[in-house]
N, CA, C and O of each residue as an XYZ file, in Angstrom:
788
protein
N     -17.653     24.979     12.640
C     -17.105     23.782     13.260
C     -16.230     24.223     14.440
O     -15.369     25.086     14.275
N     -16.440     23.642     15.625
C     -15.649     24.048     16.782
C     -14.173     23.710     16.605
O     -13.819     22.714     15.973
N     -13.333     24.545     17.167
C     -11.900     24.287     17.066
C     -11.531     23.112     17.949
O     -12.186     22.824     18.951
N     -10.480     22.453     17.552
C     -10.002     21.295     18.296
C      -9.424     21.766     19.630
O      -8.660     22.731     19.674
N      -9.783     21.097     20.693
C      -9.265     21.490     21.999
C      -7.796     21.112     22.116
O      -7.295     20.265     21.377
N      -7.131     21.740     23.038
C      -5.722     21.442     23.268
C      -5.531     19.973     23.623
O      -4.568     19.345     23.182
N      -6.434     19.430     24.408
C      -6.342     18.018     24.803
C      -6.480     17.105     23.573
O      -5.737     16.133     23.436
N      -7.425     17.418     22.685
C      -7.598     16.618     21.465
C      -6.366     16.711     20.562
O      -5.934     15.719     19.975
N      -5.808     17.925     20.464
C      -4.601     18.092     19.651
C      -3.439     17.295     20.228
O      -2.689     16.654     19.492
N      -3.294     17.340     21.546
C      -2.209     16.588     22.198
C      -2.394     15.087     21.989
O      -1.428     14.359     21.761
N      -3.637     14.636     22.067
C      -3.911     13.212     21.852
C      -3.567     12.816     20.411
O      -2.951     11.776     20.182
N      -3.962     13.635     19.457
C      -3.664     13.350     18.052
C      -2.160     13.379     17.801
O      -1.647     12.563     17.036
N      -1.455     14.299     18.431
C       0.014     14.365     18.290
C       0.669     13.120     18.860
O       1.610     12.591     18.267
N       0.184     12.639     20.007
C       0.721     11.399     20.589
C       0.482     10.218     19.651
O       1.375      9.401     19.429
N      -0.730     10.136     19.104
C      -1.068      9.056     18.182
C      -0.143      9.086     16.960
O       0.373      8.052     16.537
N       0.055     10.263     16.409
C       0.942     10.418     15.247
C       2.365     10.013     15.597
O       3.033      9.344     14.808
N       2.830     10.411     16.769
C       4.181     10.067     17.222
C       4.335      8.550     17.372
O       5.349      7.983     16.964
N       3.339      7.905     17.950
C       3.372      6.449     18.122
C       3.447      5.754     16.758
O       4.246      4.836     16.566
N       2.618      6.193     15.823
C       2.615      5.574     14.490
C       3.930      5.808     13.762
O       4.440      4.907     13.096
N       4.479      7.005     13.883
C       5.759      7.307     13.231
C       6.859      6.419     13.822
O       7.687      5.883     13.085
N       6.867      6.267     15.133
C       7.882      5.420     15.776
C       7.719      3.962     15.350
O       8.708      3.283     15.074
N       6.476      3.476     15.296
C       6.230      2.089     14.872
C       6.713      1.887     13.443
O       7.366      0.892     13.128
N       6.389      2.824     12.601
C       6.787      2.729     11.196
C       8.306      2.753     11.047
O       8.875      1.938     10.320
N       8.954      3.676     11.725
C      10.422      3.773     11.644
C      11.093      2.506     12.161
O      12.041      2.003     11.558
N      10.597      2.002     13.270
C      11.172      0.792     13.846
C      10.941     -0.410     12.927
O      11.842     -1.227     12.733
N       9.751     -0.516     12.371
C       9.457     -1.625     11.451
C      10.321     -1.540     10.198
O      10.817     -2.559      9.718
N      10.504     -0.339      9.666
C      11.320     -0.186      8.450
C      12.788     -0.506      8.722
O      13.482     -1.035      7.853
N      13.255     -0.190      9.915
C      14.675     -0.424     10.197
C      14.968     -1.834     10.722
O      16.043     -2.376     10.464
N      14.016     -2.435     11.462
C      14.293     -3.724     12.090
C      13.248     -4.804     11.827
O      13.437     -5.949     12.238
N      12.160     -4.470     11.157
C      11.096     -5.436     10.896
C      10.006     -5.375     11.950
O      10.219     -4.864     13.050
N       8.840     -5.899     11.608
C       7.693     -5.824     12.512
C       7.884     -6.624     13.797
O       7.265     -6.297     14.810
N       8.709     -7.647     13.788
C       8.938     -8.407     15.017
C       9.594     -7.550     16.093
O       9.460     -7.831     17.284
N      10.305     -6.500     15.674
C      10.971     -5.610     16.628
C      10.018     -4.580     17.226
O      10.360     -3.920     18.207
N       8.844     -4.437     16.654
C       7.890     -3.426     17.126
C       7.069     -4.025     18.263
O       6.143     -4.806     18.043
N       7.428     -3.644     19.463
C       6.719     -4.085     20.660
C       6.260     -2.851     21.427
O       6.771     -1.752     21.215
N       5.298     -3.040     22.313
C       4.841     -1.885     23.095
C       5.967     -1.340     23.974
O       6.059     -0.132     24.192
N       6.812     -2.222     24.473
C       7.929     -1.748     25.292
C       8.855     -0.866     24.479
O       9.222      0.223     24.921
N       9.239     -1.323     23.289
C      10.145     -0.542     22.433
C       9.501      0.757     21.987
O      10.157      1.797     21.936
N       8.214      0.698     21.664
C       7.528      1.925     21.265
C       7.433      2.912     22.418
O       7.642      4.111     22.233
N       7.120      2.412     23.605
C       7.035      3.291     24.774
C       8.371      3.996     25.006
O       8.406      5.185     25.321
N       9.460      3.261     24.852
C      10.788      3.870     24.993
C      11.043      4.904     23.891
O      11.584      5.978     24.155
N      10.655      4.579     22.673
C      10.926      5.458     21.531
C      10.160      6.771     21.625
O      10.682      7.816     21.238
N       8.941      6.735     22.128
C       8.121      7.948     22.184
C       8.121      8.582     23.573
O       7.531      9.644     23.771
N       8.776      7.940     24.527
C       8.879      8.442     25.898
C       7.508      8.580     26.578
O       7.229      9.558     27.272
N       6.671      7.568     26.352
C       5.390      7.461     27.034
C       5.316      6.075     27.654
O       6.053      5.172     27.258
N       4.431      5.910     28.621
C       4.274      4.598     29.241
C       3.462      3.684     28.330
O       2.754      4.142     27.435
N       3.581      2.387     28.578
C       2.788      1.429     27.813
C       1.292      1.669     27.975
O       0.560      1.542     26.993
N       0.800      2.010     29.163
C      -0.636      2.318     29.271
C      -1.079      3.479     28.369
O      -2.212      3.485     27.887
N      -0.205      4.451     28.140
C      -0.548      5.538     27.222
C      -0.722      4.980     25.811
O      -1.645      5.361     25.091
N       0.182      4.069     25.423
C       0.045      3.437     24.107
C      -1.287      2.714     23.995
O      -1.981      2.826     22.985
N      -1.641      1.965     25.047
C      -2.896      1.222     25.019
C      -4.111      2.143     25.081
O      -5.220      1.733     24.737
N      -3.911      3.368     25.513
C      -4.990      4.353     25.475
C      -5.303      4.796     24.052
O      -6.378      5.334     23.785
N      -4.370      4.572     23.147
C      -4.558      4.935     21.736
C      -4.864      3.725     20.857
O      -5.643      3.816     19.909
N      -4.246      2.595     21.180
C      -4.373      1.390     20.358
C      -4.550      0.197     21.284
O      -3.861      0.079     22.298
N      -5.489     -0.698     20.925
C      -5.761     -1.819     21.836
C      -4.647     -2.857     21.845
O      -4.490     -3.584     22.826
N      -3.855     -2.937     20.741
C      -2.765     -3.901     20.696
C      -1.841     -3.577     19.524
O      -2.060     -2.600     18.809
N      -0.823     -4.384     19.332
C       0.140     -4.135     18.255
C      -0.503     -4.295     16.881
O      -0.123     -3.601     15.937
N      -1.459     -5.191     16.759
C      -2.135     -5.343     15.469
C      -2.876     -4.069     15.089
O      -2.910     -3.698     13.915
N      -3.467     -3.400     16.064
C      -4.164     -2.141     15.795
C      -3.176     -1.062     15.347
O      -3.509     -0.230     14.504
N      -1.973     -1.072     15.904
C      -0.943     -0.125     15.472
C      -0.534     -0.421     14.031
O      -0.434      0.490     13.209
N      -0.300     -1.689     13.731
C       0.072     -2.065     12.362
C      -1.043     -1.723     11.382
O      -0.769     -1.286     10.265
N      -2.300     -1.918     11.786
C      -3.421     -1.561     10.915
C      -3.473     -0.055     10.662
O      -3.771      0.380      9.550
N      -3.185      0.735     11.686
C      -3.175      2.191     11.506
C      -2.040      2.612     10.576
O      -2.212      3.511      9.753
N      -0.884      1.966     10.704
C       0.221      2.224      9.775
C      -0.202      1.825      8.357
O       0.102      2.529      7.394
N      -0.894      0.709      8.236
C      -1.362      0.250      6.923
C      -2.298      1.277      6.288
O      -2.172      1.581      5.102
N      -3.227      1.807      7.066
C      -4.157      2.801      6.521
C      -3.422      4.066      6.072
O      -3.753      4.646      5.037
N      -2.424      4.492      6.853
C      -1.608      5.636      6.424
C      -0.911      5.317      5.102
O      -0.872      6.145      4.192
N      -0.364      4.109      5.010
C       0.325      3.704      3.796
C      -0.610      3.655      2.596
O      -0.227      4.052      1.495
N      -1.827      3.174      2.797
C      -2.812      3.117      1.719
C      -3.104      4.526      1.202
O      -3.192      4.744     -0.006
N      -3.251      5.472      2.117
C      -3.514      6.854      1.704
C      -2.330      7.416      0.920
O      -2.517      8.100     -0.087
N      -1.120      7.130      1.379
C       0.075      7.573      0.647
C       0.125      6.947     -0.743
O       0.385      7.633     -1.731
N      -0.125      5.649     -0.812
C      -0.071      4.945     -2.088
C      -1.110      5.492     -3.061
O      -0.840      5.612     -4.256
N      -2.287      5.820     -2.558
C      -3.326      6.397     -3.409
C      -2.857      7.722     -4.002
O      -3.074      7.992     -5.183
N      -2.214      8.547     -3.176
C      -1.670      9.816     -3.680
C      -0.580      9.568     -4.721
O      -0.480     10.292     -5.711
N       0.233      8.543     -4.487
C       1.286      8.179     -5.440
C       0.660      7.737     -6.766
O       1.149      8.096     -7.837
N      -0.420      6.961     -6.691
C      -1.127      6.542     -7.910
C      -1.607      7.751     -8.705
O      -1.396      7.844     -9.914
N      -2.257      8.677     -7.999
C      -2.795      9.861     -8.681
C      -1.684     10.650     -9.366
O      -1.813     11.047    -10.524
N      -0.605     10.871     -8.645
C       0.517     11.637     -9.199
C       1.124     10.922    -10.399
O       1.444     11.556    -11.405
N       1.283      9.617    -10.299
C       1.905      8.855    -11.382
C       1.060      8.907    -12.650
O       1.596      9.032    -13.751
N      -0.239      8.812    -12.500
C      -1.126      8.776    -13.661
C      -1.443     10.157    -14.222
O      -1.928     10.268    -15.348
N      -1.179     11.203    -13.459
C      -1.601     12.549    -13.869
C      -0.921     13.031    -15.152
O      -1.504     13.815    -15.901
N       0.283     12.578    -15.406
C       0.988     13.058    -16.598
C       1.053     12.006    -17.714
O       1.769     12.187    -18.698
N       0.316     10.927    -17.560
C       0.327      9.878    -18.588
C      -0.377     10.382    -19.847
O      -1.437     11.005    -19.777
N       0.230     10.103    -20.988
C      -0.309     10.605    -22.256
C      -1.483      9.794    -22.780
O      -2.260     10.286    -23.598
N      -1.623      8.552    -22.317
C      -2.744      7.722    -22.755
C      -3.001      6.646    -21.701
O      -2.294      6.563    -20.697
N      -4.026      5.821    -21.945
C      -4.419      4.809    -20.958
C      -3.315      3.791    -20.692
O      -3.110      3.382    -19.549
N      -2.608      3.383    -21.731
C      -1.527      2.402    -21.547
C      -0.408      2.989    -20.711
O       0.129      2.319    -19.829
N      -0.054      4.236    -20.980
C       0.984      4.900    -20.183
C       0.519      5.071    -18.737
O       1.322      4.973    -17.810
N      -0.769      5.324    -18.548
C      -1.312      5.443    -17.191
C      -1.239      4.138    -16.431
O      -0.921      4.121    -15.242
N      -1.533      3.040    -17.117
C      -1.450      1.719    -16.486
C      -0.005      1.396    -16.118
O       0.264      0.879    -15.034
N       0.921      1.700    -17.021
C       2.343      1.469    -16.757
C       2.820      2.338    -15.583
O       3.555      1.867    -14.715
N       2.400      3.600    -15.564
C       2.803      4.507    -14.482
C       2.291      4.009    -13.138
O       3.007      4.066    -12.138
N       1.055      3.522    -13.113
C       0.499      2.989    -11.874
C       1.274      1.755    -11.426
O       1.578      1.610    -10.242
N       1.596      0.868    -12.360
C       2.350     -0.338    -12.015
C       3.704      0.025    -11.418
O       4.105     -0.533    -10.397
N       4.402      0.949    -12.047
C       5.700      1.375    -11.505
C       5.548      2.034    -10.141
O       6.349      1.793     -9.238
N       4.522      2.865     -9.991
C       4.293      3.538     -8.714
C       4.058      2.521     -7.600
O       4.587      2.668     -6.499
N       3.272      1.497     -7.886
C       2.984      0.452     -6.908
C       4.266     -0.269     -6.501
O       4.557     -0.419     -5.314
N       5.024     -0.708     -7.495
C       6.244     -1.466     -7.208
C       7.306     -0.602     -6.538
O       8.029     -1.080     -5.663
N       7.410      0.658     -6.933
C       8.359      1.568     -6.292
C       7.988      1.778     -4.830
O       8.857      1.760     -3.959
N       6.689      1.978     -4.555
C       6.262      2.177     -3.172
C       6.585      0.947     -2.333
O       7.112      1.067     -1.227
N       6.274     -0.222     -2.850
C       6.558     -1.468     -2.121
C       8.047     -1.616     -1.857
O       8.448     -2.086     -0.792
N       8.867     -1.216     -2.823
C      10.321     -1.316     -2.684
C      10.872     -0.293     -1.683
O      11.778     -0.608     -0.912
N      10.336      0.908     -1.693
C      10.842      1.988     -0.841
C      10.315      1.927      0.590
O      10.932      2.480      1.500
N       9.181      1.260      0.797
C       8.547      1.194      2.127
C       8.148     -0.246      2.439
O       6.962     -0.531      2.600
N       9.114     -1.155      2.527
C       8.759     -2.575      2.660
C       7.959     -2.914      3.919
O       7.067     -3.760      3.860
N       8.250     -2.285      5.041
C       7.501     -2.616      6.263
C       6.081     -2.068      6.200
O       5.147     -2.722      6.664
N       5.911     -0.897      5.642
C       4.566     -0.345      5.484
C       3.782     -1.219      4.508
O       2.616     -1.533      4.746
N       4.426     -1.609      3.411
C       3.771     -2.490      2.442
C       3.370     -3.804      3.119
O       2.280     -4.324      2.879
N       4.239     -4.324      3.947
C       3.919     -5.565      4.669
C       2.690     -5.371      5.548
O       1.816     -6.236      5.592
N       2.618     -4.238      6.250
C       1.447     -3.957      7.083
C       0.188     -3.840      6.237
O      -0.889     -4.266      6.655
N       0.325     -3.262      5.045
C      -0.817     -3.056      4.169
C      -1.362     -4.357      3.598
O      -2.573     -4.579      3.590
N      -0.455     -5.227      3.115
C      -0.914     -6.331      2.279
C      -0.350     -7.713      2.620
O      -0.671     -8.684      1.935
N       0.481     -7.826      3.656
C       1.075     -9.130      3.953
C       0.712     -9.600      5.367
O       0.291    -10.743      5.546
N       0.868     -8.745      6.350
C       0.567     -9.120      7.735
C      -0.910     -9.457      7.914
O      -1.768     -8.992      7.163
N      -1.182    -10.274      8.920
C      -2.571    -10.508      9.311
C      -3.169     -9.162      9.711
O      -2.496     -8.338     10.331
N      -4.424     -8.944      9.356
C      -5.036     -7.649      9.645
C      -6.505     -7.812      9.993
O      -7.153     -8.783      9.601
N      -7.011     -6.846     10.732
C      -8.443     -6.787     11.009
C      -9.152     -5.871     10.009
O     -10.376     -5.739     10.050
N      -8.391     -5.242      9.116
C      -8.998     -4.391      8.101
C      -9.822     -5.252      7.154
O      -9.419     -6.359      6.799
N     -10.954     -4.747      6.757
C     -11.845     -5.476      5.863
C     -11.604     -5.023      4.423
O     -11.652     -3.827      4.138
N     -11.352     -5.947      3.532
C     -11.183     -5.673      2.114
C     -12.378     -6.264      1.376
O     -12.812     -7.376      1.676
N     -12.910     -5.516      0.411
C     -13.971     -6.032     -0.448
C     -15.272     -6.330      0.264
O     -16.013     -7.224     -0.145
N     -15.561     -5.587      1.331
C     -16.795     -5.805      2.091
C     -17.464     -4.458      2.353
O     -16.898     -3.404      2.060
N     -18.639     -4.505      2.891
C     -19.341     -3.252      3.183
C     -18.627     -2.458      4.283
O     -18.797     -1.243      4.373
N     -17.828     -3.133      5.118
C     -17.105     -2.466      6.202
C     -15.738     -1.936      5.767
O     -14.997     -1.402      6.592
N     -15.399     -2.074      4.498
C     -14.090     -1.651      4.012
C     -13.910     -0.151      4.227
O     -14.773      0.634      3.837
N     -12.792      0.258      4.847
C     -12.545      1.694      5.036
C     -12.483      2.432      3.695
O     -12.052      1.878      2.684
N     -12.916      3.680      3.710
C     -12.977      4.493      2.489
C     -11.621      4.601      1.805
O     -11.552      4.622      0.576
N     -10.539      4.670      2.584
C      -9.213      4.808      1.967
C      -8.838      3.565      1.164
O      -8.161      3.682      0.142
N      -9.257      2.391      1.596
C      -8.995      1.172      0.836
C      -9.811      1.159     -0.458
O      -9.320      0.750     -1.510
N     -11.031      1.601     -0.367
C     -11.880      1.677     -1.559
C     -11.286      2.668     -2.554
O     -11.263      2.405     -3.756
N     -10.808      3.803     -2.059
C     -10.208      4.819     -2.923
C      -8.979      4.261     -3.648
O      -8.813      4.473     -4.849
N      -8.130      3.553     -2.920
C      -6.932      2.967     -3.540
C      -7.331      1.941     -4.599
O      -6.773      1.929     -5.696
N      -8.284      1.092     -4.274
C      -8.749      0.087     -5.226
C      -9.308      0.771     -6.472
O      -9.049      0.336     -7.594
N     -10.070      1.836     -6.271
C     -10.668      2.535     -7.402
C      -9.630      3.220     -8.283
O      -9.859      3.404     -9.478
N      -8.493      3.600     -7.706
C      -7.410      4.142     -8.526
C      -6.871      3.065     -9.473
O      -6.620      3.325    -10.649
N      -6.699      1.863     -8.943
C      -6.247      0.759     -9.799
C      -7.334      0.449    -10.830
O      -7.051      0.256    -12.013
N      -8.559      0.405    -10.367
C      -9.674      0.091    -11.269
C      -9.756      1.087    -12.423
O      -9.959      0.684    -13.568
N      -9.602      2.368    -12.144
C      -9.717      3.365    -13.205
C      -8.581      3.238    -14.218
O      -8.739      3.624    -15.376
N      -7.442      2.701    -13.792
C      -6.340      2.480    -14.730
C      -6.560      1.225    -15.565
O      -6.122      1.160    -16.714
N      -7.234      0.231    -14.997
C      -7.442     -1.057    -15.665
C      -8.702     -1.052    -16.532
O      -8.744     -1.698    -17.580
N      -9.716     -0.328    -16.095
C     -11.039     -0.377    -16.739
C     -11.041     -0.146    -18.256
O     -11.802     -0.812    -18.958
N     -10.224      0.766    -18.784
C     -10.268      0.962    -20.245
C      -9.920     -0.290    -21.048
O     -10.186     -0.348    -22.248
N      -9.330     -1.282    -20.400
C      -8.854     -2.461    -21.129
C      -9.713     -3.697    -20.925
O      -9.365     -4.779    -21.397
N     -10.830     -3.550    -20.229
C     -11.673     -4.702    -19.961
C     -13.065     -4.513    -20.511
O     -13.525     -3.386    -20.692
N     -13.730     -5.609    -20.773
C     -15.104     -5.545    -21.251
C     -16.060     -6.269    -20.310
O     -17.276     -6.186    -20.478
N     -15.525     -6.972    -19.330
C     -16.374     -7.749    -18.431
C     -16.428     -7.130    -17.050
O     -16.653     -5.929    -16.895
N     -16.223     -7.950    -16.076
C     -16.284     -7.567    -14.672
C     -15.040     -6.750    -14.300
O     -13.956     -7.306    -14.124
N     -15.205     -5.439    -14.184
C     -14.074     -4.543    -13.916
C     -13.438     -4.816    -12.551
O     -12.224     -4.684    -12.397
N     -14.242     -5.192    -11.572
C     -13.676     -5.452    -10.244
C     -12.769     -6.674    -10.266
O     -11.696     -6.664     -9.662
N     -13.192     -7.719    -10.952
C     -12.354     -8.920    -11.029
C     -11.086     -8.629    -11.817
O     -10.004     -9.073    -11.433
N     -11.204     -7.899    -12.901
C     -10.028     -7.516    -13.679
C      -9.056     -6.709    -12.821
O      -7.843     -6.904    -12.889
N      -9.601     -5.806    -12.017
C      -8.778     -5.006    -11.112
C      -8.084     -5.888    -10.079
O      -6.901     -5.707     -9.791
N      -8.824     -6.839     -9.528
C      -8.231     -7.762     -8.548
C      -7.094     -8.571     -9.166
O      -6.080     -8.816     -8.512
N      -7.255     -8.981    -10.408
C      -6.207     -9.762    -11.070
C      -4.971     -8.897    -11.315
O      -3.847     -9.352    -11.105
N      -5.166     -7.666    -11.754
C      -4.027     -6.776    -11.985
C      -3.319     -6.470    -10.659
O      -2.092     -6.525    -10.574
N      -4.105     -6.147     -9.633
C      -3.539     -5.868     -8.315
C      -2.794     -7.098     -7.805
O      -1.690     -6.969     -7.276
N      -3.372     -8.275     -7.952
C      -2.712     -9.509     -7.519
C      -1.387     -9.708     -8.239
O      -0.408    -10.157     -7.644
N      -1.363     -9.375     -9.508
C      -0.121     -9.500    -10.284
C       0.941     -8.555     -9.732
O       2.095     -8.944     -9.550
N       0.546     -7.316     -9.467
C       1.498     -6.356     -8.891
C       1.975     -6.821     -7.516
O       3.161     -6.733     -7.198
N       1.039     -7.314     -6.708
C       1.408     -7.793     -5.371
C       2.388     -8.961     -5.473
O       3.362     -9.022     -4.723
N       2.138     -9.875     -6.385
C       3.064    -10.991     -6.575
C       4.445    -10.509     -6.973
O       5.451    -10.986     -6.449
N       4.493     -9.562     -7.901
C       5.793     -9.016     -8.312
C       6.490     -8.330     -7.137
O       7.688     -8.520     -6.926
N       5.740     -7.534     -6.377
C       6.332     -6.820     -5.233
C       6.846     -7.799     -4.183
O       7.955     -7.642     -3.674
N       6.048     -8.797     -3.863
C       6.415     -9.759     -2.820
C       7.595    -10.625     -3.246
O       8.522    -10.840     -2.465
N       7.566    -11.119     -4.472
C       8.668    -11.952     -4.951
C       9.951    -11.143     -5.126
O      11.044    -11.661     -4.897
N       9.831     -9.893     -5.524
C      11.008     -9.033     -5.639
C      11.606     -8.777     -4.266
O      12.821     -8.865     -4.087
N      10.751     -8.458     -3.290
C      11.241     -8.207     -1.929
C      11.940     -9.440     -1.354
O      12.920     -9.314     -0.619
N      11.450    -10.599     -1.680
C      12.058    -11.832     -1.196
C      13.231    -12.306     -2.044
O      13.740    -13.409     -1.848
N      13.660    -11.467     -2.991
C      14.788    -11.780     -3.883
C      14.555    -13.089     -4.635
O      15.472    -13.892     -4.804
N      13.314    -13.293     -5.085
C      12.964    -14.497     -5.824
C      12.951    -14.284     -7.336
O      12.851    -15.242     -8.103
N      13.053    -13.024     -7.760
C      13.022    -12.713     -9.187
C      14.335    -12.071     -9.625
O      15.052    -11.487     -8.811
N      14.636    -12.180    -10.886
C      15.861    -11.589    -11.427
C      15.777    -10.059    -11.333
O      14.889     -9.454    -11.932
N      16.678     -9.443    -10.599
C      16.584     -7.989    -10.423
C      16.761     -7.208    -11.715
O      16.294     -6.073    -11.813
N      17.417     -7.780    -12.695
C      17.676     -7.076    -13.950
C      16.476     -7.085    -14.897
O      16.531     -6.460    -15.956
N      15.400     -7.777    -14.542
C      14.273     -7.924    -15.465
C      12.992     -7.247    -14.980
O      11.906     -7.563    -15.466
N      13.105     -6.337    -14.044
C      11.918     -5.667    -13.516
C      11.154     -4.943    -14.623
O       9.940     -5.106    -14.750
N      11.847     -4.160    -15.410
C      11.187     -3.389    -16.466
C      10.502     -4.309    -17.469
O       9.394     -4.021    -17.924
N      11.157     -5.416    -17.815
C      10.564     -6.369    -18.754
C       9.288     -6.981    -18.184
O       8.324     -7.205    -18.916
N       9.281     -7.255    -16.874
C       8.079     -7.823    -16.249
C       6.924     -6.816    -16.280
O       5.789     -7.181    -16.586
N       7.217     -5.548    -15.962
C       6.173     -4.526    -15.995
C       5.662     -4.352    -17.426
O       4.454     -4.270    -17.651
N       6.575     -4.297    -18.383
C       6.165     -4.148    -19.785
C       5.249     -5.293    -20.211
O       4.233     -5.065    -20.868
N       5.603     -6.512    -19.841
C       4.809     -7.674    -20.215
C       3.432     -7.637    -19.542
O       2.417     -7.897    -20.188
N       3.401     -7.317    -18.258
C       2.128     -7.243    -17.539
C       1.215     -6.192    -18.164
O       0.040     -6.455    -18.421
N       1.757     -5.013    -18.405
C       0.952     -3.934    -18.985
C       0.494     -4.310    -20.393
O      -0.651     -4.058    -20.768
N       1.384     -4.907    -21.161
C       1.021     -5.311    -22.519
C      -0.097     -6.344    -22.516
O      -1.011     -6.266    -23.336
N      -0.037     -7.294    -21.619
C      -1.080     -8.326    -21.532
C      -2.428     -7.703    -21.169
O      -3.459     -8.070    -21.734
N      -2.416     -6.765    -20.231
C      -3.676     -6.155    -19.809
C      -4.202     -5.157    -20.826
O      -5.413     -5.032    -21.005
N      -3.316     -4.458    -21.482
C      -3.746     -3.409    -22.407
C      -4.009     -3.928    -23.819
O      -4.556     -3.212    -24.658
N      -3.617     -5.174    -24.076
C      -3.821     -5.741    -25.404
C      -2.812     -5.246    -26.421
O      -3.024     -5.371    -27.627
N      -1.714     -4.684    -25.936
C      -0.695     -4.172    -26.857
C       0.449     -5.156    -27.025
O       1.500     -4.816    -27.568
N       0.239     -6.379    -26.553
C       1.297     -7.387    -26.634
C       1.504     -7.777    -28.085
O       0.541     -8.096    -28.782
N       2.742     -7.756    -28.551
C       2.971     -8.143    -29.942
C       2.624     -9.608    -30.157
O       2.793    -10.421    -29.248
N       2.143     -9.956    -31.340
C       1.796    -11.363    -31.587
C       3.006    -12.258    -31.463
O       4.130    -11.855    -31.762
N       2.763    -13.480    -31.017
C       3.851    -14.456    -30.875
C       4.431    -14.773    -32.255
O       3.719    -14.817    -33.258
N       5.717    -14.986    -32.269
C       6.368    -15.349    -33.532
C       5.908    -16.720    -33.968
O       5.772    -17.626    -33.146
N       5.672    -16.874    -35.243
C       5.271    -18.186    -35.790
C       6.435    -19.138    -35.732
O       7.582    -18.747    -35.954
N       6.146    -20.383    -35.437
C       7.207    -21.383    -35.363
C       7.343    -22.118    -36.669
O       8.191    -23.002    -36.795
């Protein structure tokens, strides 16, 4: 395989710098603060240089989202690697998801809240999105007997709801662990029977 030329390396370094600046600015001030003017100032390049890498701000946010998806997938793998059984693996994945959303709110927003041109659940879906989905699926699959993809979507939707409502301060902060325990118990079938009335 031919070595990367100096020009290609410089271009990739500029792209990485632009994405890092966008991410840092979004995490500190929100996505509304991320403009081409502010990014150009932050990376010390002209706006045309930015447009040479990304067609618009949505493309920058999508690239940040893809980076975040890859990070989250690695977090999923690490969280599940030491789980002693399937239920512990599901719980570890749930915590990993919610922790990532809490620690990287702007990246999470780019991944799953902002309008995006990224395709989910289609033939055009990027491989990194499929990989992340499959990590959730492999944690959920031991507990389902029907359509594994739909079960995965429901579990993911539940985690997304918890992450979004927590970020918006809509849920009791003292009950996070109880919510995760209940969600995992419902999916894993380990929920204790309801007390008789």
